[in-house]
N, CA, C, O and the ligand as a Tripos MOL2 file, in Angstrom:
@<TRIPOS>MOLECULE
protein
  285   283    72     0     0
PROTEIN
NO_CHARGES

@<TRIPOS>ATOM
      1 N           0.8470   -1.2000    0.0000 N.3       1 MET1
      2 CA          0.0000    0.0000    0.0000 C.3       1 MET1
      3 C           0.8780    1.2440    0.0000 C.2       1 MET1
      4 O           1.7340    1.4150    0.8670 O.2       1 MET1
      5 N           0.6590    2.0840   -0.9570 N.am      2 ALA2
      6 CA          1.4490    3.3030   -1.0630 C.3       2 ALA2
      7 C           0.9290    4.3390   -0.0740 C.2       2 ALA2
      8 O          -0.2050    4.8070   -0.1710 O.2       2 ALA2
      9 N           1.7780    4.6770    0.8640 N.am      3 GLY3
     10 CA          1.3580    5.6630    1.8550 C.3       3 GLY3
     11 C           1.4770    7.0710    1.3150 C.2       3 GLY3
     12 O           2.1740    7.3280    0.3330 O.2       3 GLY3
     13 N           0.8010    7.9500    1.9610 N.am      4 VAL4
     14 CA          0.8900    9.3600    1.5950 C.3       4 VAL4
     15 C           1.6510   10.0680    2.7020 C.2       4 VAL4
     16 O           1.3020    9.9520    3.8770 O.2       4 VAL4
     17 N           2.6850   10.7970    2.3300 N.am      5 ASP5
     18 CA          3.4660   11.4950    3.3480 C.3       5 ASP5
     19 C           2.8420   12.8460    3.6400 C.2       5 ASP5
     20 O           2.8820   13.7650    2.8210 O.2       5 ASP5
     21 N           2.2700   12.9410    4.8180 N.am      6 VAL6
     22 CA          1.6330   14.2040    5.1880 C.3       6 VAL6
     23 C           2.3960   14.8670    6.3410 C.2       6 VAL6
     24 O           1.8860   15.7830    6.9870 O.2       6 VAL6
     25 N           3.6240   14.3940    6.5900 N.am      7 GLY7
     26 CA          4.3930   14.9120    7.7200 C.3       7 GLY7
     27 C           4.6170   16.4080    7.6610 C.2       7 GLY7
     28 O           4.7270   17.0640    8.6960 O.2       7 GLY7
     29 N           4.6860   16.9570    6.4450 N.am      8 GLY8
     30 CA          4.9420   18.3830    6.3160 C.3       8 GLY8
     31 C           3.6900   19.2280    6.3210 C.2       8 GLY8
     32 O           3.7620   20.4560    6.2670 O.2       8 GLY8
     33 N           2.5320   18.5730    6.3880 N.am      9 VAL9
     34 CA          1.2780   19.3230    6.3660 C.3       9 VAL9
     35 C           1.0690   20.0170    7.7090 C.2       9 VAL9
     36 O           1.2320   19.4070    8.7660 O.2       9 VAL9
     37 N           0.7110   21.2840    7.6570 N.am     10 GLU10
     38 CA          0.4740   22.0210    8.8970 C.3      10 GLU10
     39 C          -0.9970   21.9450    9.2880 C.2      10 GLU10
     40 O          -1.8940   22.1280    8.4660 O.2      10 GLU10
     41 N          -1.2090   21.6700   10.5580 N.am     11 LEU11
     42 CA         -2.5700   21.5980   11.0810 C.3      11 LEU11
     43 C          -2.7970   22.7480   12.0470 C.2      11 LEU11
     44 O          -1.8540   23.3250   12.5890 O.2      11 LEU11
     45 N          -4.0630   23.0640   12.2480 N.am     12 ASP12
     46 CA         -4.4250   24.1100   13.2040 C.3      12 ASP12
     47 C          -4.8040   23.4740   14.5400 C.2      12 ASP12
     48 O          -5.5680   22.5100   14.5850 O.2      12 ASP12
     49 N          -4.2720   24.0160   15.6090 N.am     13 PHE13
     50 CA         -4.6360   23.5620   16.9500 C.3      13 PHE13
     51 C          -5.1510   24.7610   17.7270 C.2      13 PHE13
     52 O          -4.6920   25.8880   17.5400 O.2      13 PHE13
     53 N          -6.1040   24.5000   18.5940 N.am     14 THR14
     54 CA         -6.6900   25.5910   19.3600 C.3      14 THR14
     55 C          -6.0350   25.6750   20.7340 C.2      14 THR14
     56 O          -5.9680   24.6930   21.4720 O.2      14 THR14
     57 N          -5.5580   26.8690   21.0550 N.am     15 CYS15
     58 CA         -4.9360   27.0930   22.3570 C.3      15 CYS15
     59 C          -6.0220   27.1120   23.4370 C.2      15 CYS15
     60 O          -6.9980   27.8540   23.3250 O.2      15 CYS15
     61 N          -5.8510   26.2930   24.4880 N.am     16 PRO16
     62 CA         -6.8600   26.2850   25.5550 C.3      16 PRO16
     63 C          -6.7960   27.5470   26.4130 C.2      16 PRO16
     64 O          -7.7230   27.8390   27.1680 O.2      16 PRO16
     65 N          -5.7010   28.2910   26.2930 N.am     17 GLY17
     66 CA         -5.5350   29.4920   27.1100 C.3      17 GLY17
     67 C          -6.3010   30.6810   26.5520 C.2      17 GLY17
     68 O          -7.0360   31.3490   27.2800 O.2      17 GLY17
     69 N          -6.1300   30.9460   25.2570 N.am     18 CYS18
     70 CA         -6.7300   32.1440   24.6740 C.3      18 CYS18
     71 C          -7.6810   31.8300   23.5300 C.2      18 CYS18
     72 O          -8.3400   32.7270   23.0030 O.2      18 CYS18
     73 N          -7.7590   30.5480   23.1380 N.am     19 GLY19
     74 CA         -8.6620   30.1830   22.0570 C.3      19 GLY19
     75 C          -8.0910   30.4960   20.6930 C.2      19 GLY19
     76 O          -8.7660   30.3150   19.6800 O.2      19 GLY19
     77 N          -6.8530   30.9630   20.6540 N.am     20 GLY20
     78 CA         -6.2220   31.2920   19.3850 C.3      20 GLY20
     79 C          -5.7940   30.0330   18.6430 C.2      20 GLY20
     80 O          -5.8090   28.9330   19.1940 O.2      20 GLY20
     81 N          -5.4140   30.2150   17.3860 N.am     21 THR21
     82 CA         -5.0020   29.0960   16.5620 C.3      21 THR21
     83 C          -3.4800   29.0030   16.5210 C.2      21 THR21
     84 O          -2.7900   29.9960   16.2890 O.2      21 THR21
     85 N          -2.9740   27.8100   16.7490 N.am     22 VAL22
     86 CA         -1.5420   27.5470   16.6650 C.3      22 VAL22
     87 C          -1.3330   26.5510   15.5360 C.2      22 VAL22
     88 O          -1.9700   25.4980   15.5060 O.2      22 VAL22
     89 N          -0.4340   26.8850   14.5970 N.am     23 GLN23
     90 CA         -0.1680   25.9790   13.4880 C.3      23 GLN23
     91 C           1.0980   25.1900   13.7640 C.2      23 GLN23
     92 O           2.0930   25.7280   14.2490 O.2      23 GLN23
     93 N           1.0420   23.8950   13.4450 N.am     24 ALA24
     94 CA          2.2180   23.0530   13.6160 C.3      24 ALA24
     95 C           2.1690   21.9340   12.5890 C.2      24 ALA24
     96 O           1.0960   21.4300   12.2540 O.2      24 ALA24
     97 N           3.3440   21.5480   12.0900 N.am     25 ALA25
     98 CA          3.4220   20.4610   11.1180 C.3      25 ALA25
     99 C           3.1940   19.1250   11.8160 C.2      25 ALA25
    100 O           3.5470   18.9450   12.9810 O.2      25 ALA25
    101 N           2.5950   18.1930   11.0760 N.am     26 ILE26
    102 CA          2.2820   16.8750   11.6210 C.3      26 ILE26
    103 C           3.5380   16.2120   12.1850 C.2      26 ILE26
    104 O           3.5020   15.6450   13.2780 O.2      26 ILE26
    105 N           4.6490   16.2790   11.4460 N.am     27 ASP27
    106 CA          5.8990   15.6720   11.9080 C.3      27 ASP27
    107 C           6.3380   16.2400   13.2590 C.2      27 ASP27
    108 O           6.7930   15.5070   14.1370 O.2      27 ASP27
    109 N           6.1930   17.5520   13.4080 N.am     28 ALA28
    110 CA          6.6200   18.2010   14.6440 C.3      28 ALA28
    111 C           5.7760   17.7250   15.8230 C.2      28 ALA28
    112 O           6.2930   17.5060   16.9190 O.2      28 ALA28
    113 N           4.4760   17.5660   15.5890 N.am     29 VAL29
    114 CA          3.5900   17.1310   16.6680 C.3      29 VAL29
    115 C           3.8420   15.6600   17.0070 C.2      29 VAL29
    116 O           3.7350   15.2520   18.1630 O.2      29 VAL29
    117 N           4.1780   14.8640   15.9760 N.am     30 ARG30
    118 CA          4.5070   13.4600   16.2320 C.3      30 ARG30
    119 C           5.7620   13.3580   17.1110 C.2      30 ARG30
    120 O           5.8510   12.4980   17.9870 O.2      30 ARG30
    121 N           6.7120   14.2370   16.8640 N.am     31 MET31
    122 CA          7.9550   14.2400   17.6380 C.3      31 MET31
    123 C           7.7000   14.7170   19.0650 C.2      31 MET31
    124 O           8.1940   14.1330   20.0290 O.2      31 MET31
    125 N           6.9260   15.7800   19.1770 N.am     32 LEU32
    126 CA          6.6930   16.3910   20.4860 C.3      32 LEU32
    127 C           5.2920   17.0040   20.4920 C.2      32 LEU32
    128 O           5.0880   18.0970   19.9630 O.2      32 LEU32
    129 N           4.3400   16.3070   21.0830 N.am     33 PRO33
    130 CA          2.9480   16.7960   21.0240 C.3      33 PRO33
    131 C           2.6510   17.8810   22.0490 C.2      33 PRO33
    132 O           1.6490   17.8370   22.7630 O.2      33 PRO33
    133 N           3.5480   18.8500   22.0980 N.am     34 VAL34
    134 CA          3.3720   19.9870   22.9980 C.3      34 VAL34
    135 C           3.6150   21.2480   22.1820 C.2      34 VAL34
    136 O           4.6040   21.3340   21.4540 O.2      34 VAL34
    137 N           2.7310   22.2170   22.2950 N.am     35 LEU35
    138 CA          2.8460   23.4380   21.4990 C.3      35 LEU35
    139 C           2.9100   24.6560   22.4110 C.2      35 LEU35
    140 O           2.3700   24.6620   23.5170 O.2      35 LEU35
    141 N           3.5810   25.6780   21.9160 N.am     36 ASP36
    142 CA          3.6030   26.9650   22.6100 C.3      36 ASP36
    143 C           2.7450   27.9330   21.8160 C.2      36 ASP36
    144 O           2.9520   28.1220   20.6180 O.2      36 ASP36
    145 N           1.7830   28.5440   22.4860 N.am     37 CYS37
    146 CA          0.9340   29.5090   21.8010 C.3      37 CYS37
    147 C           1.7070   30.8100   21.6200 C.2      37 CYS37
    148 O           2.1860   31.3830   22.5990 O.2      37 CYS37
    149 N           1.8350   31.2880   20.3700 N.am     38 PRO38
    150 CA          2.5700   32.5370   20.1470 C.3      38 PRO38
    151 C           1.8020   33.7560   20.6500 C.2      38 PRO38
    152 O           2.3960   34.8090   20.8800 O.2      38 PRO38
    153 N           0.5110   33.6230   20.8200 N.am     39 ALA39
    154 CA         -0.2950   34.7720   21.2350 C.3      39 ALA39
    155 C          -0.2230   35.0050   22.7340 C.2      39 ALA39
    156 O          -0.0100   36.1360   23.1690 O.2      39 ALA39
    157 N          -0.3970   33.9460   23.5410 N.am     40 CYS40
    158 CA         -0.4490   34.1470   24.9920 C.3      40 CYS40
    159 C           0.6920   33.4360   25.7180 C.2      40 CYS40
    160 O           0.8430   33.5900   26.9300 O.2      40 CYS40
    161 N           1.4950   32.6580   24.9880 N.am     41 GLY41
    162 CA          2.6560   32.0300   25.6090 C.3      41 GLY41
    163 C           2.3480   30.7540   26.3630 C.2      41 GLY41
    164 O           3.2490   30.1540   26.9500 O.2      41 GLY41
    165 N           1.0950   30.3260   26.3610 N.am     42 GLN42
    166 CA          0.7560   29.1020   27.0870 C.3      42 GLN42
    167 C           1.3030   27.8730   26.3600 C.2      42 GLN42
    168 O           1.2600   27.7740   25.1330 O.2      42 GLN42
    169 N           1.8210   26.9370   27.1690 N.am     43 ARG43
    170 CA          2.2850   25.6660   26.6090 C.3      43 ARG43
    171 C           1.2020   24.6350   26.8750 C.2      43 ARG43
    172 O           0.7530   24.4820   28.0110 O.2      43 ARG43
    173 N           0.7820   23.9310   25.8390 N.am     44 PHE44
    174 CA         -0.2930   22.9570   26.0400 C.3      44 PHE44
    175 C          -0.0280   21.6840   25.2520 C.2      44 PHE44
    176 O           0.6340   21.6970   24.2130 O.2      44 PHE44
    177 N          -0.5590   20.5920   25.7700 N.am     45 GLY45
    178 CA         -0.4140   19.3040   25.1110 C.3      45 GLY45
    179 C          -1.4770   19.1430   24.0340 C.2      45 GLY45
    180 O          -2.6230   19.5600   24.2060 O.2      45 GLY45
    181 N          -1.0830   18.5340   22.9260 N.am     46 VAL46
    182 CA         -2.0220   18.2820   21.8370 C.3      46 VAL46
    183 C          -2.9350   17.1170   22.2240 C.2      46 VAL46
    184 O          -2.4850   16.1250   22.7960 O.2      46 VAL46
    185 N          -4.2040   17.2530   21.9060 N.am     47 ASP47
    186 CA         -5.1690   16.1680   22.0960 C.3      47 ASP47
    187 C          -4.8840   15.1040   21.0360 C.2      47 ASP47
    188 O          -5.2110   15.2830   19.8630 O.2      47 ASP47
    189 N          -4.2740   14.0020   21.4570 N.am     48 LEU48
    190 CA         -3.7730   13.0290   20.4870 C.3      48 LEU48
    191 C          -4.8880   12.3100   19.7400 C.2      48 LEU48
    192 O          -4.6950   11.8830   18.6020 O.2      48 LEU48
    193 N          -6.0370   12.1750   20.3610 N.am     49 GLU49
    194 CA         -7.1550   11.5450   19.6630 C.3      49 GLU49
    195 C          -7.6340   12.4460   18.5250 C.2      49 GLU49
    196 O          -7.8500   11.9850   17.4040 O.2      49 GLU49
    197 N          -7.7960   13.7300   18.8240 N.am     50 ALA50
    198 CA         -8.2080   14.6810   17.7980 C.3      50 ALA50
    199 C          -7.1180   14.8010   16.7310 C.2      50 ALA50
    200 O          -7.4130   14.9390   15.5440 O.2      50 ALA50
    201 N          -5.8620   14.7480   17.1630 N.am     51 PHE51
    202 CA         -4.7420   14.8520   16.2310 C.3      51 PHE51
    203 C          -4.7710   13.6940   15.2500 C.2      51 PHE51
    204 O          -4.5650   13.8970   14.0530 O.2      51 PHE51
    205 N          -5.0240   12.4760   15.7340 N.am     52 SER52
    206 CA         -5.0230   11.3240   14.8390 C.3      52 SER52
    207 C          -6.1570   11.4290   13.8130 C.2      52 SER52
    208 O          -6.0130   10.9800   12.6760 O.2      52 SER52
    209 N          -7.2740   12.0190   14.2160 N.am     53 VAL53
    210 CA         -8.3700   12.2460   13.2650 C.3      53 VAL53
    211 C          -7.9300   13.2610   12.2020 C.2      53 VAL53
    212 O          -8.2020   13.0890   11.0130 O.2      53 VAL53
    213 N          -7.2410   14.3290   12.6530 N.am     54 GLN54
    214 CA         -6.7760   15.3560   11.7120 C.3      54 GLN54
    215 C          -5.7680   14.7780   10.7170 C.2      54 GLN54
    216 O          -5.7700   15.1340    9.5390 O.2      54 GLN54
    217 N          -4.9000   13.8740   11.2110 N.am     55 VAL55
    218 CA         -3.9080   13.2570   10.3300 C.3      55 VAL55
    219 C          -4.6060   12.3900    9.2870 C.2      55 VAL55
    220 O          -4.2410   12.4080    8.1120 O.2      55 VAL55
    221 N          -5.6070   11.6330    9.7190 N.am     56 THR56
    222 CA         -6.3640   10.7870    8.7910 C.3      56 THR56
    223 C          -7.0260   11.6460    7.7090 C.2      56 THR56
    224 O          -7.0430   11.2830    6.5330 O.2      56 THR56
    225 N          -7.5680   12.7870    8.1280 N.am     57 GLN57
    226 CA         -8.2170   13.6820    7.1610 C.3      57 GLN57
    227 C          -7.1870   14.2620    6.1970 C.2      57 GLN57
    228 O          -7.4600   14.3970    5.0040 O.2      57 GLN57
    229 N          -6.0080   14.6030    6.7060 N.am     58 ALA58
    230 CA         -4.9620   15.1530    5.8460 C.3      58 ALA58
    231 C          -4.5110   14.1100    4.8320 C.2      58 ALA58
    232 O          -4.2520   14.4360    3.6740 O.2      58 ALA58
    233 N          -4.4160   12.8500    5.2710 N.am     59 GLU59
    234 CA         -4.0250   11.7780    4.3570 C.3      59 GLU59
    235 C          -5.0750   11.5750    3.2760 C.2      59 GLU59
    236 O          -4.7440   11.3920    2.1050 O.2      59 GLU59
    237 N          -6.3410   11.6080    3.6750 N.am     60 ALA60
    238 CA         -7.4290   11.4430    2.7100 C.3      60 ALA60
    239 C          -7.3990   12.5830    1.6940 C.2      60 ALA60
    240 O          -7.5960   12.3600    0.5000 O.2      60 ALA60
    241 N          -7.1520   13.7990    2.1680 N.am     61 ALA61
    242 CA         -7.1020   14.9600    1.2790 C.3      61 ALA61
    243 C          -5.9250   14.8360    0.3150 C.2      61 ALA61
    244 O          -6.0460   15.1670   -0.8650 O.2      61 ALA61
    245 N          -4.7700   14.3530    0.8260 N.am     62 ALA62
    246 CA         -3.5840   14.2100   -0.0160 C.3      62 ALA62
    247 C          -3.8160   13.1500   -1.0880 C.2      62 ALA62
    248 O          -3.4060   13.3150   -2.2370 O.2      62 ALA62
    249 N          -4.4790   12.0580   -0.7020 N.am     63 LYS63
    250 CA         -4.7760   11.0040   -1.6820 C.3      63 LYS63
    251 C          -5.7190   11.5200   -2.7480 C.2      63 LYS63
    252 O          -5.5340   11.2440   -3.9330 O.2      63 LYS63
    253 N          -6.7230   12.2600   -2.3380 N.am     64 ALA64
    254 CA         -7.6900   12.8050   -3.2840 C.3      64 ALA64
    255 C          -6.9930   13.7600   -4.2470 C.2      64 ALA64
    256 O          -7.2780   13.7640   -5.4450 O.2      64 ALA64
    257 N          -6.0820   14.5670   -3.7170 N.am     65 ALA65
    258 CA         -5.3650   15.5260   -4.5560 C.3      65 ALA65
    259 C          -4.5050   14.7920   -5.5770 C.2      65 ALA65
    260 O          -4.3890   15.2130   -6.7280 O.2      65 ALA65
    261 N          -3.9000   13.6800   -5.1340 N.am     66 ARG66
    262 CA         -3.0380   12.9250   -6.0430 C.3      66 ARG66
    263 C          -3.8630   12.3020   -7.1590 C.2      66 ARG66
    264 O          -3.4370   12.2620   -8.3140 O.2      66 ARG66
    265 N          -5.0500   11.8170   -6.8030 N.am     67 LYS67
    266 CA         -5.9320   11.2240   -7.8170 C.3      67 LYS67
    267 C          -6.3100   12.2870   -8.8440 C.2      67 LYS67
    268 O          -6.3330   12.0270  -10.0470 O.2      67 LYS67
    269 N          -6.6070   13.4910   -8.3470 N.am     68 ARG68
    270 CA         -7.0320   14.5540   -9.2590 C.3      68 ARG68
    271 C          -5.9040   14.9010  -10.2260 C.2      68 ARG68
    272 O          -6.1520   15.1700  -11.4010 O.2      68 ARG68
    273 N          -4.6550   14.8950   -9.7290 N.am     69 ARG69
    274 CA         -3.5270   15.2300  -10.6030 C.3      69 ARG69
    275 C          -3.3240   14.1730  -11.6890 C.2      69 ARG69
    276 O          -2.9450   14.4880  -12.8170 O.2      69 ARG69
    277 N          -3.5850   12.9050  -11.3260 N.am     70 LYS70
    278 CA         -3.3950   11.8200  -12.2800 C.3      70 LYS70
    279 C          -4.4210   11.8710  -13.3920 C.2      70 LYS70
    280 O          -4.1040   11.5970  -14.5490 O.2      70 LYS70
    281 N          -5.6420   12.2170  -13.0500 N.am     71 ALA71
    282 CA         -6.7530   12.1560  -14.0020 C.3      71 ALA71
    283 C          -6.6010   13.1910  -15.1080 C.2      71 ALA71
    284 O          -7.4510   13.2770  -15.9950 O.2      71 ALA71
    285 ZN         -2.9580   31.1730   23.5900 Zn       72 ZN72
@<TRIPOS>BOND
     1     1     2 1
     2     2     3 1
     3     3     4 2
     4     3     5 am
     5     5     6 1
     6     6     7 1
     7     7     8 2
     8     7     9 am
     9     9    10 1
    10    10    11 1
    11    11    12 2
    12    11    13 am
    13    13    14 1
    14    14    15 1
    15    15    16 2
    16    15    17 am
    17    17    18 1
    18    18    19 1
    19    19    20 2
    20    19    21 am
    21    21    22 1
    22    22    23 1
    23    23    24 2
    24    23    25 am
    25    25    26 1
    26    26    27 1
    27    27    28 2
    28    27    29 am
    29    29    30 1
    30    30    31 1
    31    31    32 2
    32    31    33 am
    33    33    34 1
    34    34    35 1
    35    35    36 2
    36    35    37 am
    37    37    38 1
    38    38    39 1
    39    39    40 2
    40    39    41 am
    41    41    42 1
    42    42    43 1
    43    43    44 2
    44    43    45 am
    45    45    46 1
    46    46    47 1
    47    47    48 2
    48    47    49 am
    49    49    50 1
    50    50    51 1
    51    51    52 2
    52    51    53 am
    53    53    54 1
    54    54    55 1
    55    55    56 2
    56    55    57 am
    57    57    58 1
    58    58    59 1
    59    59    60 2
    60    59    61 am
    61    61    62 1
    62    62    63 1
    63    63    64 2
    64    63    65 am
    65    65    66 1
    66    66    67 1
    67    67    68 2
    68    67    69 am
    69    69    70 1
    70    70    71 1
    71    71    72 2
    72    71    73 am
    73    73    74 1
    74    74    75 1
    75    75    76 2
    76    75    77 am
    77    77    78 1
    78    78    79 1
    79    79    80 2
    80    79    81 am
    81    81    82 1
    82    82    83 1
    83    83    84 2
    84    83    85 am
    85    85    86 1
    86    86    87 1
    87    87    88 2
    88    87    89 am
    89    89    90 1
    90    90    91 1
    91    91    92 2
    92    91    93 am
    93    93    94 1
    94    94    95 1
    95    95    96 2
    96    95    97 am
    97    97    98 1
    98    98    99 1
    99    99   100 2
   100    99   101 am
   101   101   102 1
   102   102   103 1
   103   103   104 2
   104   103   105 am
   105   105   106 1
   106   106   107 1
   107   107   108 2
   108   107   109 am
   109   109   110 1
   110   110   111 1
   111   111   112 2
   112   111   113 am
   113   113   114 1
   114   114   115 1
   115   115   116 2
   116   115   117 am
   117   117   118 1
   118   118   119 1
   119   119   120 2
   120   119   121 am
   121   121   122 1
   122   122   123 1
   123   123   124 2
   124   123   125 am
   125   125   126 1
   126   126   127 1
   127   127   128 2
   128   127   129 am
   129   129   130 1
   130   130   131 1
   131   131   132 2
   132   131   133 am
   133   133   134 1
   134   134   135 1
   135   135   136 2
   136   135   137 am
   137   137   138 1
   138   138   139 1
   139   139   140 2
   140   139   141 am
   141   141   142 1
   142   142   143 1
   143   143   144 2
   144   143   145 am
   145   145   146 1
   146   146   147 1
   147   147   148 2
   148   147   149 am
   149   149   150 1
   150   150   151 1
   151   151   152 2
   152   151   153 am
   153   153   154 1
   154   154   155 1
   155   155   156 2
   156   155   157 am
   157   157   158 1
   158   158   159 1
   159   159   160 2
   160   159   161 am
   161   161   162 1
   162   162   163 1
   163   163   164 2
   164   163   165 am
   165   165   166 1
   166   166   167 1
   167   167   168 2
   168   167   169 am
   169   169   170 1
   170   170   171 1
   171   171   172 2
   172   171   173 am
   173   173   174 1
   174   174   175 1
   175   175   176 2
   176   175   177 am
   177   177   178 1
   178   178   179 1
   179   179   180 2
   180   179   181 am
   181   181   182 1
   182   182   183 1
   183   183   184 2
   184   183   185 am
   185   185   186 1
   186   186   187 1
   187   187   188 2
   188   187   189 am
   189   189   190 1
   190   190   191 1
   191   191   192 2
   192   191   193 am
   193   193   194 1
   194   194   195 1
   195   195   196 2
   196   195   197 am
   197   197   198 1
   198   198   199 1
   199   199   200 2
   200   199   201 am
   201   201   202 1
   202   202   203 1
   203   203   204 2
   204   203   205 am
   205   205   206 1
   206   206   207 1
   207   207   208 2
   208   207   209 am
   209   209   210 1
   210   210   211 1
   211   211   212 2
   212   211   213 am
   213   213   214 1
   214   214   215 1
   215   215   216 2
   216   215   217 am
   217   217   218 1
   218   218   219 1
   219   219   220 2
   220   219   221 am
   221   221   222 1
   222   222   223 1
   223   223   224 2
   224   223   225 am
   225   225   226 1
   226   226   227 1
   227   227   228 2
   228   227   229 am
   229   229   230 1
   230   230   231 1
   231   231   232 2
   232   231   233 am
   233   233   234 1
   234   234   235 1
   235   235   236 2
   236   235   237 am
   237   237   238 1
   238   238   239 1
   239   239   240 2
   240   239   241 am
   241   241   242 1
   242   242   243 1
   243   243   244 2
   244   243   245 am
   245   245   246 1
   246   246   247 1
   247   247   248 2
   248   247   249 am
   249   249   250 1
   250   250   251 1
   251   251   252 2
   252   251   253 am
   253   253   254 1
   254   254   255 1
   255   255   256 2
   256   255   257 am
   257   257   258 1
   258   258   259 1
   259   259   260 2
   260   259   261 am
   261   261   262 1
   262   262   263 1
   263   263   264 2
   264   263   265 am
   265   265   266 1
   266   266   267 1
   267   267   268 2
   268   267   269 am
   269   269   270 1
   270   270   271 1
   271   271   272 2
   272   271   273 am
   273   273   274 1
   274   274   275 1
   275   275   276 2
   276   275   277 am
   277   277   278 1
   278   278   279 1
   279   279   280 2
   280   279   281 am
   281   281   282 1
   282   282   283 1
   283   283   284 2
@<TRIPOS>SUBSTRUCTURE
     1 MET1         2 RESIDUE 1 A MET
     2 ALA2         6 RESIDUE 1 A ALA
     3 GLY3        10 RESIDUE 1 A GLY
     4 VAL4        14 RESIDUE 1 A VAL
     5 ASP5        18 RESIDUE 1 A ASP
     6 VAL6        22 RESIDUE 1 A VAL
     7 GLY7        26 RESIDUE 1 A GLY
     8 GLY8        30 RESIDUE 1 A GLY
     9 VAL9        34 RESIDUE 1 A VAL
    10 GLU10       38 RESIDUE 1 A GLU
    11 LEU11       42 RESIDUE 1 A LEU
    12 ASP12       46 RESIDUE 1 A ASP
    13 PHE13       50 RESIDUE 1 A PHE
    14 THR14       54 RESIDUE 1 A THR
    15 CYS15       58 RESIDUE 1 A CYS
    16 PRO16       62 RESIDUE 1 A PRO
    17 GLY17       66 RESIDUE 1 A GLY
    18 CYS18       70 RESIDUE 1 A CYS
    19 GLY19       74 RESIDUE 1 A GLY
    20 GLY20       78 RESIDUE 1 A GLY
    21 THR21       82 RESIDUE 1 A THR
    22 VAL22       86 RESIDUE 1 A VAL
    23 GLN23       90 RESIDUE 1 A GLN
    24 ALA24       94 RESIDUE 1 A ALA
    25 ALA25       98 RESIDUE 1 A ALA
    26 ILE26      102 RESIDUE 1 A ILE
    27 ASP27      106 RESIDUE 1 A ASP
    28 ALA28      110 RESIDUE 1 A ALA
    29 VAL29      114 RESIDUE 1 A VAL
    30 ARG30      118 RESIDUE 1 A ARG
    31 MET31      122 RESIDUE 1 A MET
    32 LEU32      126 RESIDUE 1 A LEU
    33 PRO33      130 RESIDUE 1 A PRO
    34 VAL34      134 RESIDUE 1 A VAL
    35 LEU35      138 RESIDUE 1 A LEU
    36 ASP36      142 RESIDUE 1 A ASP
    37 CYS37      146 RESIDUE 1 A CYS
    38 PRO38      150 RESIDUE 1 A PRO
    39 ALA39      154 RESIDUE 1 A ALA
    40 CYS40      158 RESIDUE 1 A CYS
    41 GLY41      162 RESIDUE 1 A GLY
    42 GLN42      166 RESIDUE 1 A GLN
    43 ARG43      170 RESIDUE 1 A ARG
    44 PHE44      174 RESIDUE 1 A PHE
    45 GLY45      178 RESIDUE 1 A GLY
    46 VAL46      182 RESIDUE 1 A VAL
    47 ASP47      186 RESIDUE 1 A ASP
    48 LEU48      190 RESIDUE 1 A LEU
    49 GLU49      194 RESIDUE 1 A GLU
    50 ALA50      198 RESIDUE 1 A ALA
    51 PHE51      202 RESIDUE 1 A PHE
    52 SER52      206 RESIDUE 1 A SER
    53 VAL53      210 RESIDUE 1 A VAL
    54 GLN54      214 RESIDUE 1 A GLN
    55 VAL55      218 RESIDUE 1 A VAL
    56 THR56      222 RESIDUE 1 A THR
    57 GLN57      226 RESIDUE 1 A GLN
    58 ALA58      230 RESIDUE 1 A ALA
    59 GLU59      234 RESIDUE 1 A GLU
    60 ALA60      238 RESIDUE 1 A ALA
    61 ALA61      242 RESIDUE 1 A ALA
    62 ALA62      246 RESIDUE 1 A ALA
    63 LYS63      250 RESIDUE 1 A LYS
    64 ALA64      254 RESIDUE 1 A ALA
    65 ALA65      258 RESIDUE 1 A ALA
    66 ARG66      262 RESIDUE 1 A ARG
    67 LYS67      266 RESIDUE 1 A LYS
    68 ARG68      270 RESIDUE 1 A ARG
    69 ARG69      274 RESIDUE 1 A ARG
    70 LYS70      278 RESIDUE 1 A LYS
    71 ALA71      282 RESIDUE 1 A ALA
    72 ZN72       285 GROUP 0 **** ****
């Protein structure tokens, strides 16, 4: 099965401190699922269950994009 590399895809995470959006690449979150909010400085752990859903969606989107390019 040919996998889709989505490690470089950036996802949006919501800061629990200020509700702002923090962007981080999938690879970075896999390495260290802790983010620093640039707006309020809060450090928070990524919700890994929600993250795995986001990764699945990113993979599905990447596969769909690849199919569109082939067609
Ligand atoms: Zn924040």
